[in-house]
VOVO-492893 format. One record per residue (C-alpha): chain; residue in one letter; z, y, x; residue number from 1. Coordinates in Angstrom, 3 decimals. Layout:
REM VOVO-492893
<filo c="A" r="A" up="Z" north="Y" east="X" k="NUM"/>
...
END
This chain:
REM VOVO-492893
<filo c="A" r="M" up="200.455" north="92.751" east="105.095" k="1"/>
<filo c="A" r="V" up="202.083" north="96.158" east="104.492" k="2"/>
<filo c="A" r="E" up="204.639" north="95.403" east="107.214" k="3"/>
<filo c="A" r="Q" up="201.815" north="94.490" east="109.623" k="4"/>
<filo c="A" r="L" up="199.889" north="97.720" east="108.851" k="5"/>
<filo c="A" r="A" up="203.023" north="99.806" east="109.278" k="6"/>
<filo c="A" r="S" up="203.853" north="98.043" east="112.529" k="7"/>
<filo c="A" r="N" up="200.302" north="98.644" east="113.841" k="8"/>
<filo c="A" r="L" up="200.486" north="102.319" east="112.870" k="9"/>
<filo c="A" r="I" up="203.857" north="102.740" east="114.639" k="10"/>
<filo c="A" r="I" up="202.555" north="100.995" east="117.776" k="11"/>
<filo c="A" r="R" up="199.341" north="103.079" east="117.750" k="12"/>
<filo c="A" r="R" up="201.335" north="106.314" east="117.398" k="13"/>
<filo c="A" r="A" up="203.655" north="105.269" east="120.231" k="14"/>
<filo c="A" r="F" up="200.689" north="104.608" east="122.545" k="15"/>
<filo c="A" r="A" up="199.064" north="107.894" east="121.500" k="16"/>
<filo c="A" r="A" up="202.270" north="109.821" east="122.254" k="17"/>
<filo c="A" r="E" up="202.526" north="108.127" east="125.643" k="18"/>
<filo c="A" r="A" up="198.854" north="108.956" east="126.444" k="19"/>
<filo c="A" r="E" up="199.348" north="112.569" east="125.382" k="20"/>
<filo c="A" r="A" up="202.519" north="112.852" east="127.533" k="21"/>
<filo c="A" r="A" up="200.464" north="111.542" east="130.486" k="22"/>
<filo c="A" r="G" up="197.924" north="114.353" east="129.920" k="23"/>
<filo c="A" r="L" up="195.071" north="112.082" east="128.811" k="24"/>
<filo c="A" r="A" up="194.357" north="114.355" east="125.836" k="25"/>
<filo c="A" r="D" up="193.059" north="116.927" east="128.340" k="26"/>
<filo c="A" r="D" up="190.516" north="114.477" east="129.823" k="27"/>
<filo c="A" r="P" up="186.970" north="115.746" east="128.970" k="28"/>
<filo c="A" r="A" up="185.778" north="112.235" east="128.018" k="29"/>
<filo c="A" r="V" up="188.719" north="111.788" east="125.645" k="30"/>
<filo c="A" r="Q" up="188.165" north="115.260" east="124.144" k="31"/>
<filo c="A" r="S" up="184.502" north="114.464" east="123.602" k="32"/>
<filo c="A" r="A" up="185.333" north="111.156" east="121.891" k="33"/>
<filo c="A" r="M" up="187.905" north="112.946" east="119.701" k="34"/>
<filo c="A" r="R" up="185.303" north="115.569" east="118.673" k="35"/>
<filo c="A" r="I" up="182.833" north="112.826" east="117.759" k="36"/>
<filo c="A" r="A" up="185.474" north="110.958" east="115.726" k="37"/>
<filo c="A" r="R" up="186.508" north="114.221" east="114.023" k="38"/>
<filo c="A" r="D" up="182.906" north="115.109" east="113.176" k="39"/>
<filo c="A" r="R" up="182.296" north="111.616" east="111.823" k="40"/>
<filo c="A" r="M" up="185.326" north="111.891" east="109.543" k="41"/>
<filo c="A" r="L" up="184.333" north="115.376" east="108.335" k="42"/>
<filo c="A" r="V" up="180.713" north="114.406" east="107.644" k="43"/>
<filo c="A" r="R" up="181.549" north="111.335" east="105.576" k="44"/>
<filo c="A" r="P" up="182.825" north="113.182" east="102.454" k="45"/>
<filo c="A" r="V" up="179.940" north="115.676" east="102.615" k="46"/>
<filo c="A" r="V" up="177.192" north="113.067" east="102.937" k="47"/>
<filo c="A" r="C" up="178.836" north="110.485" east="100.664" k="48"/>
<filo c="A" r="P" up="181.336" north="112.365" east="98.412" k="49"/>
<filo c="A" r="D" up="181.514" north="109.524" east="95.889" k="50"/>
<filo c="A" r="G" up="181.164" north="106.752" east="98.458" k="51"/>
<filo c="A" r="R" up="177.433" north="106.251" east="97.837" k="52"/>
<filo c="A" r="S" up="174.775" north="106.974" east="100.424" k="53"/>
<filo c="A" r="Q" up="172.832" north="110.205" east="99.908" k="54"/>
<filo c="A" r="Q" up="169.874" north="111.731" east="101.684" k="55"/>
<filo c="A" r="A" up="170.630" north="114.309" east="104.318" k="56"/>
<filo c="A" r="P" up="169.405" north="117.855" east="103.588" k="57"/>
<filo c="A" r="R" up="165.776" north="118.518" east="104.566" k="58"/>
<filo c="A" r="E" up="166.813" north="121.045" east="107.251" k="59"/>
<filo c="A" r="V" up="168.998" north="118.441" east="108.938" k="60"/>
<filo c="A" r="V" up="166.250" north="115.808" east="108.874" k="61"/>
<filo c="A" r="E" up="163.733" north="118.327" east="110.235" k="62"/>
<filo c="A" r="A" up="166.131" north="119.330" east="113.036" k="63"/>
<filo c="A" r="I" up="166.548" north="115.670" east="114.004" k="64"/>
<filo c="A" r="A" up="162.769" north="115.188" east="113.901" k="65"/>
<filo c="A" r="L" up="162.230" north="118.220" east="116.150" k="66"/>
<filo c="A" r="T" up="164.885" north="116.986" east="118.586" k="67"/>
<filo c="A" r="N" up="163.160" north="113.588" east="118.765" k="68"/>
<filo c="A" r="Y" up="159.791" north="115.304" east="119.273" k="69"/>
<filo c="A" r="N" up="161.154" north="117.376" east="122.178" k="70"/>
<filo c="A" r="A" up="163.021" north="114.410" east="123.693" k="71"/>
<filo c="A" r="N" up="159.921" north="112.257" east="124.184" k="72"/>
<filo c="A" r="P" up="156.764" north="114.385" east="124.549" k="73"/>
<filo c="A" r="K" up="154.798" north="111.576" east="126.266" k="74"/>
<filo c="A" r="R" up="154.853" north="109.708" east="122.961" k="75"/>
<filo c="A" r="F" up="152.529" north="112.326" east="121.483" k="76"/>
<filo c="A" r="D" up="149.953" north="112.503" east="124.274" k="77"/>
<filo c="A" r="L" up="146.337" north="112.474" east="123.188" k="78"/>
<filo c="A" r="P" up="143.700" north="111.332" east="125.668" k="79"/>
<filo c="A" r="E" up="140.415" north="113.164" east="126.036" k="80"/>
<filo c="A" r="E" up="138.051" north="112.436" east="123.152" k="81"/>
<filo c="A" r="M" up="134.273" north="112.639" east="122.956" k="82"/>
<filo c="A" r="G" up="132.185" north="113.108" east="119.840" k="83"/>
<filo c="A" r="A" up="128.753" north="111.622" east="119.296" k="84"/>
<filo c="A" r="S" up="126.135" north="110.802" east="116.707" k="85"/>
<filo c="A" r="H" up="123.535" north="108.110" east="117.105" k="86"/>
<filo c="A" r="I" up="120.444" north="106.517" east="115.669" k="87"/>
<filo c="A" r="L" up="120.528" north="102.742" east="115.969" k="88"/>
<filo c="A" r="I" up="117.525" north="100.430" east="115.810" k="89"/>
<filo c="A" r="Q" up="119.067" north="96.958" east="115.393" k="90"/>
<filo c="A" r="S" up="116.869" north="94.670" east="117.423" k="91"/>
<filo c="A" r="D" up="116.098" north="93.871" east="121.031" k="92"/>
<filo c="A" r="T" up="112.344" north="93.410" east="120.608" k="93"/>
<filo c="A" r="P" up="109.728" north="95.533" east="122.408" k="94"/>
<filo c="A" r="D" up="108.682" north="96.921" east="118.994" k="95"/>
<filo c="A" r="A" up="112.257" north="98.104" east="118.351" k="96"/>
<filo c="A" r="K" up="112.402" north="99.816" east="121.730" k="97"/>
<filo c="A" r="A" up="109.014" north="101.467" east="121.082" k="98"/>
<filo c="A" r="K" up="110.299" north="102.711" east="117.717" k="99"/>
<filo c="A" r="A" up="113.413" north="104.185" east="119.397" k="100"/>
<filo c="A" r="V" up="111.255" north="105.864" east="122.072" k="101"/>
<filo c="A" r="G" up="109.081" north="107.364" east="119.298" k="102"/>
<filo c="A" r="I" up="112.122" north="108.724" east="117.448" k="103"/>
<filo c="A" r="L" up="113.451" north="110.222" east="120.696" k="104"/>
<filo c="A" r="A" up="110.092" north="111.963" east="121.201" k="105"/>
<filo c="A" r="E" up="110.343" north="113.442" east="117.690" k="106"/>
<filo c="A" r="L" up="113.838" north="114.718" east="118.472" k="107"/>
<filo c="A" r="K" up="112.741" north="116.272" east="121.765" k="108"/>
<filo c="A" r="A" up="109.908" north="117.989" east="119.831" k="109"/>
<filo c="A" r="G" up="112.548" north="119.654" east="117.615" k="110"/>
<filo c="A" r="A" up="113.101" north="117.256" east="114.676" k="111"/>
<filo c="A" r="D" up="116.516" north="117.365" east="112.996" k="112"/>
<filo c="A" r="F" up="118.817" north="114.603" east="114.285" k="113"/>
<filo c="A" r="A" up="120.741" north="114.064" east="111.027" k="114"/>
<filo c="A" r="T" up="117.523" north="113.788" east="109.012" k="115"/>
<filo c="A" r="L" up="116.050" north="111.179" east="111.363" k="116"/>
<filo c="A" r="A" up="119.371" north="109.300" east="111.487" k="117"/>
<filo c="A" r="K" up="119.402" north="109.053" east="107.690" k="118"/>
<filo c="A" r="K" up="115.802" north="107.870" east="107.739" k="119"/>
<filo c="A" r="Y" up="115.844" north="105.375" east="110.630" k="120"/>
<filo c="A" r="S" up="119.380" north="104.418" east="111.699" k="121"/>
<filo c="A" r="Q" up="120.315" north="100.862" east="110.769" k="122"/>
<filo c="A" r="D" up="124.080" north="101.098" east="110.510" k="123"/>
<filo c="A" r="N" up="126.677" north="102.641" east="108.213" k="124"/>
<filo c="A" r="S" up="126.674" north="105.963" east="110.101" k="125"/>
<filo c="A" r="A" up="123.168" north="106.687" east="108.719" k="126"/>
<filo c="A" r="D" up="124.627" north="108.177" east="105.526" k="127"/>
<filo c="A" r="K" up="126.548" north="110.677" east="107.664" k="128"/>
<filo c="A" r="G" up="123.542" north="111.698" east="109.710" k="129"/>
<filo c="A" r="G" up="124.551" north="109.277" east="112.460" k="130"/>
<filo c="A" r="D" up="127.966" north="110.914" east="112.986" k="131"/>
<filo c="A" r="L" up="130.406" north="108.565" east="114.750" k="132"/>
<filo c="A" r="G" up="133.229" north="111.098" east="114.967" k="133"/>
<filo c="A" r="Y" up="135.454" north="111.424" east="118.040" k="134"/>
<filo c="A" r="F" up="136.640" north="108.521" east="120.175" k="135"/>
<filo c="A" r="T" up="138.316" north="107.884" east="123.512" k="136"/>
<filo c="A" r="A" up="136.766" north="106.389" east="126.636" k="137"/>
<filo c="A" r="G" up="136.418" north="102.628" east="126.319" k="138"/>
<filo c="A" r="Q" up="136.377" north="102.511" east="122.516" k="139"/>
<filo c="A" r="M" up="132.618" north="102.005" east="122.389" k="140"/>
<filo c="A" r="V" up="130.636" north="99.207" east="124.050" k="141"/>
<filo c="A" r="A" up="130.160" north="99.765" east="127.785" k="142"/>
<filo c="A" r="P" up="126.507" north="100.984" east="127.950" k="143"/>
<filo c="A" r="F" up="127.091" north="103.390" east="125.038" k="144"/>
<filo c="A" r="D" up="130.372" north="104.613" east="126.548" k="145"/>
<filo c="A" r="A" up="128.771" north="105.141" east="129.972" k="146"/>
<filo c="A" r="A" up="125.947" north="107.199" east="128.450" k="147"/>
<filo c="A" r="V" up="128.355" north="109.436" east="126.519" k="148"/>
<filo c="A" r="Q" up="130.616" north="109.886" east="129.581" k="149"/>
<filo c="A" r="K" up="127.679" north="111.399" east="131.510" k="150"/>
<filo c="A" r="M" up="126.822" north="113.903" east="128.788" k="151"/>
<filo c="A" r="K" up="128.155" north="117.443" east="129.121" k="152"/>
<filo c="A" r="T" up="126.520" north="119.813" east="126.618" k="153"/>
<filo c="A" r="P" up="126.904" north="119.600" east="122.824" k="154"/>
<filo c="A" r="G" up="123.510" north="118.788" east="121.332" k="155"/>
<filo c="A" r="E" up="122.378" north="116.928" east="124.470" k="156"/>
<filo c="A" r="L" up="120.324" north="113.775" east="123.808" k="157"/>
<filo c="A" r="S" up="120.503" north="110.529" east="125.753" k="158"/>
<filo c="A" r="E" up="117.562" north="108.430" east="126.748" k="159"/>
<filo c="A" r="V" up="117.252" north="105.184" east="124.762" k="160"/>
<filo c="A" r="V" up="120.387" north="103.086" east="125.436" k="161"/>
<filo c="A" r="Q" up="120.386" north="99.326" east="124.906" k="162"/>
<filo c="A" r="T" up="123.537" north="97.475" east="123.800" k="163"/>
<filo c="A" r="Q" up="124.155" north="94.145" east="122.107" k="164"/>
<filo c="A" r="F" up="123.645" north="95.992" east="118.785" k="165"/>
<filo c="A" r="G" up="120.150" north="97.217" east="119.593" k="166"/>
<filo c="A" r="Y" up="118.684" north="100.507" east="120.831" k="167"/>
<filo c="A" r="H" up="120.606" north="103.771" east="120.469" k="168"/>
<filo c="A" r="I" up="119.612" north="107.389" east="120.733" k="169"/>
<filo c="A" r="I" up="122.823" north="109.340" east="121.254" k="170"/>
<filo c="A" r="K" up="123.457" north="112.986" east="120.488" k="171"/>
<filo c="A" r="F" up="126.507" north="114.415" east="122.257" k="172"/>
<filo c="A" r="E" up="128.733" north="116.440" east="119.909" k="173"/>
<filo c="A" r="G" up="131.393" north="117.644" east="122.354" k="174"/>
<filo c="A" r="R" up="134.704" north="116.920" east="124.079" k="175"/>
<filo c="A" r="R" up="138.263" north="117.466" east="123.017" k="176"/>
<filo c="A" r="P" up="140.528" north="117.833" east="126.056" k="177"/>
<filo c="A" r="A" up="143.592" north="115.681" east="126.549" k="178"/>
<filo c="A" r="G" up="146.797" north="117.233" east="125.272" k="179"/>
<filo c="A" r="V" up="149.899" north="116.772" east="123.188" k="180"/>
<filo c="A" r="R" up="149.848" north="116.672" east="119.401" k="181"/>
<filo c="A" r="S" up="151.812" north="119.551" east="117.905" k="182"/>
<filo c="A" r="F" up="155.071" north="119.010" east="116.044" k="183"/>
<filo c="A" r="E" up="153.291" north="119.986" east="112.813" k="184"/>
<filo c="A" r="Q" up="150.739" north="117.190" east="113.347" k="185"/>
<filo c="A" r="V" up="153.423" north="114.497" east="113.675" k="186"/>
<filo c="A" r="K" up="156.197" north="116.064" east="111.580" k="187"/>
<filo c="A" r="D" up="155.832" north="113.734" east="108.572" k="188"/>
<filo c="A" r="V" up="156.095" north="110.605" east="110.708" k="189"/>
<filo c="A" r="L" up="159.101" north="111.937" east="112.621" k="190"/>
<filo c="A" r="M" up="160.878" north="112.991" east="109.441" k="191"/>
<filo c="A" r="R" up="160.412" north="109.501" east="107.953" k="192"/>
<filo c="A" r="E" up="161.906" north="108.052" east="111.153" k="193"/>
<filo c="A" r="A" up="164.822" north="110.522" east="111.032" k="194"/>
<filo c="A" r="R" up="165.616" north="109.647" east="107.418" k="195"/>
END
């Protein structure tokens, strides 16, 4: 086994000397590969001085995370989002529609939306004054989504909108434009990936 290793080392050195004599050591691709191999050999004792795997320093992990963030910005695109609150009357009967129309009249007369949502809305958003948060186009059922898409001004009220869930009165909360999430917003995820 020792003879075989020695023989392989002698053969490898002979080929290396021949390649160097032919000027291959000056080839940019060869120089690049040699730098990578050199770096790999120098990093090993720093990262694993006793042969066990250790975590890279935080600065190194953060630099890798930032490089990955800059390399693929499309990954962090955010579509436009719309915010809305609603009051839902869960039924499709004429009485339910009349109740929704009455609530809408109260709102148009100046009643507080959150108060009426807590009083009348028949879903789990009632506790939050009807607040549904922000969502992207297509996340809500089609009639609801279409009504919100048409709304422009925060505070604007829809007419009564019927969906399979019942009758909705929608209050438009605003729009968040499409954009890219900042590095700070996605840093934790990217650092976990880098580690």
